[in-house]
Structure formats: structure tokens, C-alpha cells
C-alpha positions in Angstrom: -46.9 -43.9 -31.7 -45.0 -47.1 -31.4 -41.2 -46.1 -32.1 -39.9 -49.5 -32.4 -36.6 -50.2 -34.5 -37.5 -51.1 -38.4 -36.5 -51.9 -41.2 -38.2 -51.2 -45.1 -36.7 -52.6 -48.1 -33.1 -52.3 -46.4 -33.4 -49.0 -45.1 -33.0 -48.7 -41.3 -35.1 -46.5 -39.1 -38.2 -46.1 -36.5 -41.4 -47.8 -37.4 -43.2 -44.7 -37.2 -41.0 -43.3 -39.6 -41.9 -46.3 -42.5 -44.6 -45.1 -45.3 -45.6 -48.3 -47.8 -47.0 -47.8 -50.8 -50.8 -48.5 -50.7 -50.5 -50.5 -53.8 -48.0 -52.6 -52.4 -49.6 -56.6 -52.6 -49.5 -57.2 -49.3 -51.7 -54.5 -48.4 -53.8 -55.3 -52.1 -53.9 -59.3 -52.0 -52.4 -60.5 -49.0 -49.7 -61.6 -51.3 -46.9 -61.7 -48.8 -45.1 -63.9 -46.2 -43.8 -64.0 -42.9 -41.9 -64.9 -39.8 -41.9 -63.8 -36.4 -38.5 -64.8 -34.9 -38.2 -64.6 -30.8 -35.3 -64.2 -29.0 -34.8 -64.3 -24.5 -32.1 -63.3 -22.5 -29.9 -62.2 -25.8 -30.7 -65.9 -27.3 -32.2 -66.2 -30.5 -34.8 -68.9 -30.8 -34.2 -71.6 -33.7 -33.1 -68.5 -35.9 -31.7 -71.4 -38.8 -35.3 -73.3 -38.6 -37.2 -69.7 -38.6 -34.9 -68.5 -41.8 -35.4 -72.0 -43.8 -39.2 -71.7 -43.0 -39.3 -67.8 -44.7 -37.0 -69.0 -48.0 -40.0 -71.9 -47.7 -42.9 -69.9 -47.8 -41.4 -67.2 -50.3 -40.7 -70.4 -53.2 -44.0 -72.0 -52.3 -45.8 -69.0 -53.9 -42.9 -68.2 -56.3 -41.1 -64.5 -54.3 -37.8 -64.3 -55.6 -35.6 -62.7 -52.5 -32.3 -62.5 -51.5 -32.2 -64.3 -48.3 -28.6 -64.3 -46.8 -29.9 -60.5 -46.8 -33.2 -61.0 -44.9 -31.2 -62.8 -42.4 -28.3 -60.1 -41.8 -31.5 -57.5 -41.8 -33.4 -59.6 -39.2 -29.8 -59.8 -36.4 -29.4 -56.6 -37.1 -32.8 -55.7 -35.8 -31.5 -57.9 -32.7 -28.6 -56.8 -32.4 -29.2 -53.2 -32.3 -32.5 -52.8 -30.9 -31.9 -52.3 -27.2 -33.7 -55.1 -25.7 -32.8 -58.3 -23.9 -36.2 -60.4 -24.7 -38.8 -59.8 -28.1 -39.2 -61.3 -31.3 -38.7 -60.1 -34.7 -41.4 -59.6 -37.2 -40.5 -59.7 -40.6 -42.6 -59.7 -44.3 -41.8 -60.4 -47.6 -44.3 -59.2 -49.9 -44.1 -60.0 -53.7 -43.7 -56.1 -54.3 -45.6 -53.0 -55.6 -47.6 -53.4 -58.3 -47.6 -49.6 -60.7 -51.6 -50.4 -60.5 -53.5 -53.0 -58.6 -53.8 -56.3 -60.8 -54.4 -59.8 -60.0 -51.8 -60.7 -62.0 -48.7 -59.1 -61.2 -45.4 -57.5 -63.5 -42.6 -60.2 -64.2 -40.2 -57.7 -63.1 -41.8 -56.9 -60.1 -39.3 -56.8 -57.3 -39.6 -57.8 -53.9 -40.7 -55.5 -50.8 -39.3 -56.6 -47.6 -40.5 -55.2 -44.0 -39.6 -56.0 -40.5 -39.6 -54.7 -37.0 -38.7 -55.9 -33.4 -41.0 -55.8 -30.0 -39.6 -56.0 -26.6 -41.6 -58.8 -25.2 -41.6 -61.1 -22.4 -41.8 -64.7 -22.2 -44.4 -65.4 -19.2 -46.1 -68.9 -18.8 -49.7 -68.7 -19.8 -53.0 -70.3 -19.1 -55.2 -70.4 -22.1 -59.2 -70.5 -21.7 -59.8 -71.8 -25.7 -63.2 -72.4 -28.3 -63.7 -74.8 -30.8 -64.4 -73.5 -33.7 -64.3 -74.8 -37.3 -61.2 -73.9 -39.3 -62.2 -71.5 -42.1 -58.9 -70.7 -43.5 -57.7 -71.4 -47.2 -56.2 -75.2 -48.2 -52.2 -74.2 -47.9 -52.1 -73.2 -44.4 -48.4 -74.8 -44.5 -47.6 -72.1 -45.7 -46.9 -69.0 -43.4 -48.8 -66.0 -45.5 -50.1 -62.9 -44.2 -53.4 -63.9 -45.4 -54.8 -64.8 -42.2 -59.0 -63.6 -42.1 -60.1 -66.6 -41.0 -58.0 -67.0 -38.2 -58.9 -63.7 -37.0 -62.9 -64.2 -37.6 -62.5 -67.1 -35.5 -60.1 -65.4 -32.9 -62.3 -62.4 -32.2 -65.5 -64.5 -32.0 -63.1 -66.8 -29.2 -62.5 -63.6 -28.1 -66.6 -62.0 -28.0 -66.7 -65.0 -25.8 -63.8 -64.3 -23.1 -61.5 -66.8 -24.3 -57.8 -66.0 -25.7 -57.3 -68.6 -28.4 -58.9 -71.4 -30.6 -58.8 -74.9 -31.5 -59.9 -75.3 -35.8 -61.1 -78.6 -37.0 -62.0 -79.4 -40.6 -65.1 -82.0 -40.4 -64.2 -83.0 -37.0 -60.9 -83.2 -37.4 -58.3 -81.0 -35.3 -55.6 -79.1 -37.5 -54.7 -76.4 -35.1 -55.1 -73.1 -33.3 -55.3 -69.6 -34.3 -52.2 -68.4 -33.9 -50.4 -71.9 -32.5 -49.8 -76.3 -32.6 -51.8 -78.1 -30.5 -50.8 -80.5 -27.8 -52.9 -83.0 -25.7 -51.7 -86.0 -23.6 -53.3 -88.9 -21.6 -51.4 -90.4 -18.7 -49.4 -92.0 -21.2 -48.6 -90.9 -24.3 -48.6 -87.1 -26.3 -50.5 -86.5 -28.9 -50.5 -83.7 -31.9 -52.1 -83.8 -35.4 -49.4 -84.4 -38.0 -48.0 -82.0 -40.3 -50.7 -81.3 -43.7 -51.1 -78.5 -46.3 -54.0 -77.5 -43.4 -51.0 -77.4 -40.8 -48.4 -74.9 -40.1 -45.2 -76.2 -39.4 -44.5 -74.9 -36.1 -40.6 -74.3 -35.3 -41.3 -74.7 -31.1 -44.1 -77.6 -32.4 -40.6 -79.2 -34.1 -38.5 -78.2 -31.2 -40.8 -80.0 -29.0 -41.4 -83.1 -30.7 -37.2 -83.1 -31.3 -36.5 -82.7 -27.1 -39.5 -86.0 -26.1 -37.5 -88.4 -28.7 -34.0 -87.5 -27.7 -35.7 -88.0 -23.8 -37.6 -91.4 -24.8 -40.7 -89.8 -24.1 -43.7 -90.9 -25.8 -45.7 -89.2 -28.2 -47.7 -89.7 -31.7 -48.3 -87.6 -34.6 -52.0 -88.5 -36.5 -54.9 -87.6 -37.6 -57.3 -86.7 -34.9 -60.6 -85.8 -33.9 -62.6 -83.3 -31.8 -63.8 -86.6 -28.8 -60.0 -87.4 -28.7 -59.4 -84.1 -27.3 -62.7 -84.8 -25.2 -60.7 -87.5 -23.7 -57.5 -85.9 -22.8 -55.7 -85.4 -19.4 -53.9 -82.5 -20.6 -53.9 -80.2 -23.4 -51.5 -77.0 -24.7 -50.6 -74.6 -27.4 -47.1 -74.0 -28.4 -46.0 -71.6 -30.6 -43.2 -68.9 -30.9 -44.4 -66.3 -28.5 -46.4 -68.3 -26.5 -44.0 -71.3 -25.9 -45.6 -74.0 -24.5 -49.2 -72.5 -22.8 -51.8 -74.6 -21.0 -55.1 -75.0 -21.8 -57.2 -75.2 -18.5 -61.0 -74.7 -20.3 -62.1 -75.9 -23.7 -65.4 -73.1 -23.5 -67.6 -75.1 -25.8 -66.1 -79.3 -24.8 -66.8 -81.3 -22.3 -63.6 -81.9 -20.9 -62.2 -82.8 -17.7 -58.6 -81.4 -18.1 -56.0 -81.9 -15.1 -54.3 -78.4 -14.7 -50.0 -78.9 -14.0 -50.5 -82.5 -15.8 -47.1 -84.2 -15.3 -46.7 -84.8 -19.7 -47.4 -81.0 -19.8 -45.3 -79.8 -17.3 -42.7 -82.0 -18.3 -43.2 -80.4 -22.5 -43.0 -76.7 -20.4 -39.7 -77.8 -18.4 -38.4 -78.1 -22.0 -39.4 -75.4 -23.3 -38.1 -73.5 -20.7 -34.9 -74.8 -20.6 -34.5 -73.8 -24.2 -35.7 -70.3 -23.7 -34.4 -69.3 -20.6 -30.8 -71.6 -20.5 
């Protein structure tokens, strides 16, 4: 039984002691949003950016919540968990229905839930699979409605893969739980943000740092064939950091392991996490 430090509707306890109603709209409708906030060596990574994105997700689906109270609860989880490195999962649902209904009550109160988990950030080499993007049309919202991701990720798992790279009609979108980057010998490329792509915090940090260092990158619309011609490819997320793709099982590629542009990006994020 997981005994992680947790909070539910403002009350702190162990995760195993929290009881949530089956009529929570998070359970019946995935009517909820979430964030994963990492901390490494007691340093919180991009706290304000994560809280800002959580606030935007709530606003996008019209959930009213006290974001300052949420921020304090996230900090409480981190500061009192007893771990030096890990992440907080924090979820906000629209609330609990008196009876399951697509149309929620006007006076429904938001439901909050979070817990902290110990996690060790390490370099990862990923074997991935290209797949159709099955998800809904508002992937820019960090919703808990992840069934499309789950179907694709577990199909990939059955093929011995660690992740997926998704596409809509041949246009690259993102990974199952990450953003995609690739490069040739001169430039780094990543799909431009749209409603089909979550604005990743690690993605944003990396692009800001590349800009500061004068390392060339382009955000644009890229196709599977662009990835096929890449010299290097990697995925970014709050828990992956910068993870190199070593094989795409259903795409003929010639990826160079430890390509210099990938290594530079990996060094950038390592400095942010571990310095």
C-alpha cells in the first residue's frame, strides 16, 4: 500500500487513508485537470510555470479554484515529504455530483487532490513507435482524460517500446507523455504549439536556454518523413528531462547515438536539474 504524503480538499494525510467519492466527476467523466511538478535535490523545477499552466487548464474548462491555496498545498507536500527528489501529482476536478449527470450543478465546489512521490532523475534511452494520434482536439489542456494516450502507449509497450511519437494525418504532434525534438547536423526542430500539443514546461525551458546560447532551433509543422531524415531525436518532460530516442521500431531511420546537439540539450537540462 502506498503511504505517500497526500492531500485531499485541503486535509493532509497518507495516500492510503484518502477516500474519494465514486461520484467525483474526475472518476465519472475525467472532468479534471492535473500537473506533475518535479523537484530535484530539494530544488523545485519551474514551480511558477507549472502552477500557471494548472491555472490555465482550470480556466479552459471553467473550473473555479483558489490557485494560491493549491500552490501552498504543493509546497507543503514537497517540504514535508522527507524526499530530496521526486514529483508532486496534483489534480483539480470540477467536484462531486449529487448524482451522475453530464450537466453539473451551478454551485458545485472544486475537488482537489495531490500526493508526492519519490523519484530519481536519470538519463533514459528510449525505444519508441510511431502511431496515429487518437486523442481529443484540446490536447493543449492538461486534462486527466488520457484514454487515447493509454491505448497508444500500451500498444507500444506490447511491442517492447517505452514511448510513442504521435501524428495526425502524417503531421507530428508529440509523445504519449512528452514533447518531441529532432535535429540534423545544423538545427534543432520541434512541432509548433497548437491545440493538438501540450505546451510542455521542459520544452519551454529548453527552447529558452537554446535561444540564450544562440543554438539554432525552429518550431514548425513537421511530417514523419522529416523525422525519418533526422540525425538525432529525443523526448522531453518533467520526469524524463531530455531522453534520447535510440530506435523507432516502425520507421526506417539512421539516428546517431549521443549526437552533439542532443548532448548539448541534455547538458542544459542536467544543469537546471542538478546544479
